[in-house]
C-alpha positions as CSV (number, residue, x, y, z in Angstrom):
1,X,0.9,-20.6,59.2
2,X,3.4,-18.5,57.0
3,X,0.5,-17.3,54.8
4,X,-1.5,-16.1,57.8
5,X,1.6,-14.4,59.2
6,X,2.1,-12.5,55.9
7,X,-1.6,-11.4,55.9
8,X,-1.2,-10.4,59.6
9,X,1.9,-8.4,58.8
10,X,0.1,-6.5,56.1
11,X,-3.2,-5.8,57.9
12,X,-2.8,-6.3,61.6
13,X,0.7,-5.8,62.9
14,X,0.6,-2.0,62.9
15,X,-1.9,-2.0,65.8
16,X,-1.6,-5.5,67.3
17,X,2.2,-5.6,67.2
18,X,4.7,-8.3,65.9
19,X,4.0,-10.5,68.9
20,X,0.2,-10.0,69.0
21,X,0.6,-8.2,72.3
22,X,-1.3,-5.0,71.3
23,X,1.8,-2.9,71.3
24,X,1.9,-2.0,67.6
25,X,2.9,1.6,66.7
26,X,-0.7,2.7,66.0
27,X,-2.2,1.1,69.2
28,X,-1.8,4.1,71.4
29,X,-3.8,6.3,68.9
30,X,-7.0,4.1,69.2
31,X,-9.9,4.6,71.5
32,X,-10.2,0.9,72.1
33,X,-7.5,-0.8,74.3
34,X,-5.4,-3.3,72.4
35,X,-5.4,-6.6,74.2
36,X,-3.0,-9.5,73.7
37,X,-3.9,-12.4,71.5
38,X,-2.2,-14.6,74.1
39,X,-4.5,-13.5,77.0
40,X,-6.9,-16.0,78.6
41,X,-9.9,-13.8,77.6
42,X,-8.9,-13.9,73.9
43,X,-8.2,-17.6,73.9
44,X,-11.6,-18.3,75.5
45,X,-13.4,-16.9,72.4
46,X,-14.7,-19.3,69.8
47,X,-13.1,-19.3,66.4
48,X,-16.4,-17.8,65.1
49,X,-16.1,-14.9,67.5
50,X,-12.5,-14.3,66.5
51,X,-13.4,-14.4,62.8
52,X,-16.3,-12.0,63.2
53,X,-14.3,-9.4,65.2
54,X,-11.3,-9.8,62.9
55,X,-13.1,-9.6,59.5
56,X,-16.4,-7.8,60.2
57,X,-14.9,-5.5,62.9
58,X,-16.4,-3.8,65.9
59,X,-16.1,-0.4,67.6
60,X,-13.0,1.4,66.1
61,X,-11.7,-1.9,64.8
62,X,-11.7,-1.5,61.0
63,X,-13.6,-3.9,58.8
64,X,-11.2,-6.2,56.9
65,X,-13.8,-8.0,54.8
66,X,-12.9,-5.9,51.7
67,X,-9.2,-5.5,52.4
68,X,-8.9,-9.3,52.9
69,X,-11.2,-10.4,50.1
70,X,-10.0,-14.0,49.7
71,X,-11.7,-16.6,52.1
72,X,-8.5,-18.5,52.5
73,X,-6.6,-15.3,53.5
74,X,-9.4,-14.5,56.1
75,X,-9.1,-17.9,57.7
76,X,-5.3,-17.9,57.5
77,X,-5.1,-14.7,59.5
78,X,-7.7,-15.8,62.0
79,X,-5.8,-19.1,62.6
80,X,-2.5,-17.2,62.8
81,X,-3.7,-14.8,65.5
82,X,-5.1,-17.8,67.5
83,X,-1.6,-19.3,67.5
84,X,-0.1,-16.5,69.7
């Protein structure tokens, strides 16, 4: 989990917040509402859905597929955000 936390801190925390609650400093500047990774709706998603939305992106969610190039890093961050 520490590796995923490191990747999260680099690429995700500014919007999603330290606690994954959607309260990061950049969250209020986005058109899309930041939701909590601990919400029932988030937890109901399959790991594939979380991977797609995290790495491929959607709406104003940036694509991370080039920023997080290593497959192990991609899965580490997906597994980390699912741990909230």
